[in-house]
Every structure is written in structure tokens, then in C-alpha cells.
N, C-alpha and C positions, 0 to 999 in steps of 0.2 A: 586412443584418446589424444586430443590435441594438447600440445604443451605451449601455453601462451607466455611463458616466462621470457622467451627470447623476443617477444613483441610487446614489450612493456609500454604502458601509457606514461605520459609525463608525470602523473601523480595518481594517487588512489581515486581521485575524483574523475579520472578519465580526461575528457576535454572540458569538464566543468559546466556543461550545459544545464544539468539538473540543479546544481548548486546556484548558478546564476539566476535561473528562472525562479527558484524558491526565494532567493534573497530579494529579488524585485517584488514578488508578490507580498512577502512579509513586510517590506518597507512601506508599501502602499497600505496594507492592512493596519500596521502599527501607527502610521501617521494619521489615518482616519479615526483610529480608536484611542489615540494617546490621551485625550482628555478623560476618558473613562478608565483606562488602564492605570494611569499614574496614581490616583488616590487608592485604588485597590491594592496595588503593590506596596504603596507606602504604609497602609494600614496592616497588611499581612505580608511582610517581606519574606518570611520563611516559606510561604505557599508555593512560590514558583520553583524553588530548588527542591522542596520536599516531594512534590508530586511528579517532577520531570521524568525520572527513570521509569517509574511504574506506568505513567500515562503514555510515554513514548513507546514503550514495549508493547503495551496492549493495543494502541492505535495502529502500530505497524502490523501486528498480527491480524487485527480486524480488517485492515485495508487489504492485506493479502488474501484473507478469507473472502472478502467481497469480490475481488478480481477473479479468484478461482471459481467462486460460485457462478459468476457471469460467463466465464470462458468454458467451463466444463458442463454447463447445463443444469445447475442447481443441485438439489439433494441427491438424486440418483447418480448424476455424473460424478459427484465427489466421492460417492461410495465406490463406483465402478473404476474410475481412473486414478483416484488417490488411495483407495482402500480405507477410507475413513469409516469409523463405526457410526452407527445411528446416534448413539449417546454423545459422541464427540461433536457431531454436526449439530445436534440439538443444543448442546452447551454453547457452542459458538453463535448460533442463531440468537439464543437468549441474551448473550452478552452484547451482541451487535445491536439488538433491539433496545437494550438498556442504555447503550452509549449514543446511538444515532436516532432512536425513537421509531424506527421502521424496520421491517424485515429486509434482509439483503436483496431479496428479489424485487423489491419496490424502490429501495433507496437509490438515489442518484447523487454521485459526487459531482459538484459543479466543476466544469472544465475538463472532465474525464469522460472519454468515449471508449466503450469496449466493443470490439468487432469480433465476435466468436467465429464467424465464417473465415475471415482473413487469418485468424489465429490457427484454426484447424488446417487450412491450406498450407500455411507457413510451416507448421510443425510436421505435416505429412511430407513436405518437400525436404525438410532437414533430415527426417528419418530415412528417406530413400537415397539421399546424397551420400556417396562414399566418404569416409573419414579422410581428411587431409593427412598427408604423411609428414 
């Protein structure tokens, strides 16, 4: 197994590309919705902090579930490649539908493209490459 401790990034953010892209997107979103958001947060100041941890954790899990669903070929692929049980997959599908209103097989995240073929080729190449010393 490779030891990347000797090849440290400048920070835990790596080069900061994801953080920068998110900050730009959030600033655009927030400025466009500021008139709506401000009175809601003023009326319910506790709402933002109260739900942040629960919401962030669930959204992160559901997004990963959606990506895995797409890359591994859906229900059967998740059973075969991840060893997930039927009930576990059904629970996640139900939660995904409650949150996003659609089945993960149908839902599309704006701005995100999944390429299962490129993923499969890339993973096969990584699997056959010898480990660096």
C-alpha cells in the first residue's frame, strides 16, 4: 500500500479546487436568493444551526449513494460489488426519494455527469497496475 504521508498537500483541502468552486457557486446562489433567505433566517434563527449536522450528513450519504448507484449499475451492481443487502438498498432508495422526490435511477444532479464506462476502465487500469514502492 502506498504511503502518501511523504507527499503531503499544502493543506487538507489539497489544491483547494473543490472549495473554490463551491464558494463561487454558493455566493451566486446566496446573492440570487438573499431577499428570500434573510426574512426566513430572521424569523427562525435556530433553524440553520439546528439542522446543519443532520442534513449535511444525510445529504453526503445520499449523494454517495446516487454516485455509487450510477457507477455500479443500480440495484444489482450495488449488491454484487458492494455487498449491500436488499433491505439496505431499499431503505436508501426510500430516503433518497423522500429527499429528492425521485428514484436515484431517474434523478439528475445539475452540473454533475457520471461516466460509468470511463470509471470501469480507470478502475480496471488501477487494479492491473503494480503498486508503487
